[in-house]
N, C-alpha and C positions, 0 to 999 in steps of 0.2 A: 565784805562781799563786793565783787564787781557786778554792777547792775546797769543794763542798757535797755531803754524802751524805744522800740522802733515802730514805724508807722507805714501802712500801705494806704495811700490816698484813695485808690479805686474802691476797695472794699471796706474802708474804715477800720481796718484790723490793726491792733497792737500786737507786736511780737516782742518777746522778752528774752534777753540773753543774760543768764546769771552764771557766775563763776566763783569758785573758791580762790581767793587771792594768793593763798600759799601754794596749793598744788596746781593751779591753773586749770583744774577740771571744771567743765561747764555743762549746762543744760540750755536748750533753746525751746521756748514755749510758743506755740501757735504761729509757726512760720508760714509764709505765703509762697506758693510756687513761683510766681513771677519775680519775687524778691530774693531768690536763691543766691544769685551772684553777690548781692549786697551783704547778705547774712554770712555767707562763706568768707567773704573778704574781711569782715569784722572779726570773725573767729580767728582767722590767720594773722591779721595785723595785731591783735591783742595777745597773740601767742598762747591760745587756749587749746585745751584738749576737749573736744566736744564728746561727752560720753553718752548723752541721751537727748533725743528730740521728742518733746511732749506736745500733745494737743489736749486742750481742755474738753473738747467734744468734737463730734463729727460735724464740721462746719457746712453750712448750706450756701454761703455767699462767696466762698473762694476755695480753691484747691490747696491743700496743704503742701508744703515743701519738704515733708518728712522723708519721703522716699529719695528725693534728690540729695538730701543731706546725708542719708545713710550711704548712698552710692558714692558720694564724694569723700566721706570721712570714716565710714564704717561704724558710725555710732548706732546705739540701740534706738528703736522706735517704740514709743509707749503711748497707749491710748486705753480708755476704759475697755475692759474685757467684754462687757455686754454687747459691744458692737460686732464682735467676731470679724474684725477687719483683717485683711491680708497684710503680710509683711510686718506685723506687730510682734516685736521680740519680747516686750514686757507688758502683758495685759494687766491693767491697773484695777485695783479695787479699794474700797474705803479702808482707811487706816494704814495703808502701806507707806513706806518712806522711800523716796527717790533720792539716792545719795550721790553727791558729786564732791569728791575730796572731803574736807571737813564740814561741808555744808549739806543740807538736806531740805527736801520739801515733803510735807505731810499731805497725803492724798485724802481729800474729803469728797464723798459722793454728794453732789448737789443737783440731782435730776429735776426736771420740770420743763426747762427750755427744750431739752431732748431727754431721752431715757438714760443717756450715758454721760451726762455732764459731770465734770469734776472741777473742783477748786483746789489750788495748791497753796498751802499755808506754811510759812517758815516756822520751824519749831519755837522760835522766840516769840511768835505771834505778833511780830511788828509789821508784817505785810501779808496780804493774800492776793494771789492771782485768781480772780473770781470768774474767769471765763465769761459766758453769757448769762450766768445765773443772776448775779447782781451787777448792774451797770451804774455809772454815775448818774444819779437821779432817775434811774430806770431799772428795768429787769427784762430778761430775754423773753421774746414772744413765745407763746406756748401752743400755737395752732398747727404744728406739723411735727414729724419725727417723734411720734409717741409723746408729745408734750402734754403737760397737765398743769394748769394754773394752781390747782389744789396742792399738787406735789411740790411745785416751785415755792409756794408760800411756806410750806413746812421746811424745805431745804434752806431757804434764806433765814428763817427764824431760828432754826435749830442748829445749823452748821456755820452760818456766817454772823448773824447778829449776836451770837454767844461769844464772839471774839472781843478783845478789848476795844474801847472807844477809839483809842489812838492808832489802832491797826490800820495801815494804809491799804486802800482798795485799788488794785490795778486791774481794770476790766479788759476783756478781749476786744471790745469794740467801743467806739464813740464816733458820733457823726457831727459833733458840735465843737470839737477841738479840746474837750476836757480830758485831761491826762490821768487824773487820779482823784480819789476822795478818801474818806475815812469811814470806818464802821460807825462811829458816833454820828457823823454827818448824815449818813444814809439812814440810820435808825431814826433820826429826828426829822429829816427834810425830804426823804425820798417820796415823791407824790404817789407812788404806786403801793409801797409797802411800809412807809415810815409812820411815825407817830402812833396813834391808837387804832390804826386800821385793823379791821377784822378780816378773817379769811374770805367771807362772802363779798366784802368790798373789793379786795384784791382780785378775786375771781371775776367779778363783774367788770372791773376795769380791763383786765387782760382779755376777756372774751369779746370785748367790743372795740378793740383797737382798729379793726378794719384795714389791716396792712396788706398790700399786695405781696404775693409770694416773691422770694428773692430771685433776681434775674438769673443767677448762676445755679439755681437749685438743681435742675436736671443734669447739668454737667458736674457740679461739685460733689453731690452725694455719692454717685457711683465711683468717682475718682478717689474720694476720701476713704471709701471702703477698701480701696487698694493702697492706702497710705500715700496717695498722690502719685503713684506710678502711672506714667503715660500708657495709653492702650498699646502703643508700639513697643513698650518695654525698654525703651532707651531714652537717654537724656537728650533733650533738644537744645541744651544751652551751650554746648561746647563748640567754638568756632572750628571749622575743619582745616584751616590753613596753617595753624600753628598753636603752640601751647600758651594761649592767651589767658591771663589772669586779670580779672576785673577788680580794681581796688575798691575800698569802701567809699571813696570819693566818686566812683563810677567810671574811672578811666581804665580802658583796656591796656594792659602792659605786656611786654614780652622781654625776656632776658636777653641781654646783648650777646651772650654766648651762643644762643640759638640763632640770632641774626647773623653772626659771623660765619656760622657753618651752613647757612642757607641763603647767602647773598644773592644767588641766582634766582631765588624764588620770590624775592620781594623787591620793591622799589624803596629806596631810602630817601627821605625828605629832611633836609637840614633847615631849621627855621631861625637860625641865628642871623645876625647882621653879617654881611659879607666880610667886614673887617675882622670879625672874630675868627674866621677861617685861617687868618694869618697869625693867630695867637698861639700860646703854648700848647693848646689842646689839638691844634691842627683840625683836620676834617677827615672824612672817609672817602675812599675812592668811589667814583661813579655816582655821587649823590646828585639829586635835584636840590637846588637852593632857592627857597622863597622865604624872605624874612617874615616873621610872625605878623608884623604890622601890615603886611601886604597880602596875607594869605586869603582873607575873605574875598578880596577883589580878584585874586589870581588863582582861586582854587581849581578852575578848569584846566590850569596848566599842570596840575599834579597827575602824573601817569597813573591810570587806573586799570591797566592791563594785568597788574599783579597787586597783591596786598601791599599796603604802604606802612613802612615803619618810620616814625618821626623821631628825630634827634635834636637836641640843643646842647647847652653846656652841662646842665645838671638834671634835666628831665622835667623841669617845671614849665617852661614855656612850651615845650613840645607836648606836655599834657594838655594844655589849652588847645594847641593846634590839633591834637588828636580828636578832641571833642568837636571841634569845628568841622573836621573832615568826616567824622562819624555821622554828624547831623546831616551832612551833604550826601550821605549814602555810601561812602567808600568803606572798603574793608581796611581797617587801620588799627594800629597799636602803637603805643608809646614805647620807646626804648628806655627801659628802667635805668635811672642814674645818669643818662646822657653820655656825652663825650668823656666826662670825668671818669665815669665807671668803665667805659670802654678802654681808656688808657690805663686805669688801675689794674685791669685784668690782662693787659698786654695782648689784646686780641689782634688777629691779622686783619689787614684791610685798612688799618689806621694810618693815614698819611702824616706821619710825625715830622716829615720834612717840610710841612706847611704847604704842600702843593694842594690845589683845590680845583674843582671843576665847575 
C-alpha cells in the first residue's frame, strides 16, 4: 500500500492518502480546505486515481477539503450518514467496507467525540485511522456536537482496544508533534483511558477538561455539513490568469505550450546567467533577464503589469525565483521544464539563433 501522512500546522490536522500500489486507486482521509492544492498535487504527482474522499467526523476546528476534491477530480464524498450532510455520495455506517483497488478500509462507528465519529481499520488490522476518538495519549473532547464521555469510553474499549496490540494508531489530530502510536501503547499508557481505568474515571476526566471552544467552530460546522462547499458555491483556489498547477513542493507552474500561445498576456523573466543565453538552448524573444543571484535585490525591476512566467534551463532555478516573486506579491508561475522543455516541444518564440534581449 502507498501511505502518506500529511499535516496542517494551523489546525493540527493529519490528512492521510492511501492507495493500492497495483491499481493506483486511492482514498484521502480528513483533508483540509486550505491544503487542497498540496493534496491535489500529491495525488497527481503519484499518478493516483482518487476514488473517495473520507472524513472521520464532522470537524469543528477546520473546514474539510472534500467538496474541493470532488470538484477537481470527480471522486466520491463519504461521511457518516447520521450527519445528513450535503454532497455526500456515500453515507457510511458501521461495518461497511470502503474499497480502493485491491485495498479496503473497514468502517467502525466510534461515537462519543461527536455523534457521527468513525474509525477506519485496514482489514489486516495492522493500522487504524482513529479520527478524534482515540488520540496519541489522549481522546477527543466530548463537550459539544452530541458528544458523550460515556459513549466514547465504550467506543474506544469495544471498537479500538479490541484490535491487536501491534496495530498502529494514526489519529486525526495532534498538537505535540506525535505522529502515531499503537493500540498496545494506548491501552497501557493513555492517561485518560489506559490501564485499569473505569468508566467513571474516564468520564470524570473528560468532563473536567475545561477547554475553550474551537476558534473555527461557528465557521467549520456549517461548512462541513456542506462537505466544505463554499457559500458562494465556487472554488476560490484557481488563479484567473492561466491554467496554473501548484506542485506538491508548493511551486505554481504553467505548461510552456500555454505560455507560447499567450505570450502577449504575460511577462517572461529569464533567471539564467547572461552567458547562458548564448548557449545551445538560446533564449526567448522579448524576455526580461535578471540572474537568480540578483533577483532579490532587483525584484522591483520585474514588470508587474502582467502575470510573470519565469524560465531557466530546466525549471529548477526558476522554481526558486517563482517562490521569491510569489512572496513579493506578484502573480507568477514557473515555466515547467524550462528552456530545455521549450526546445523539446519546438515551440514558437524560441530564439534558436542565440539572439537575446
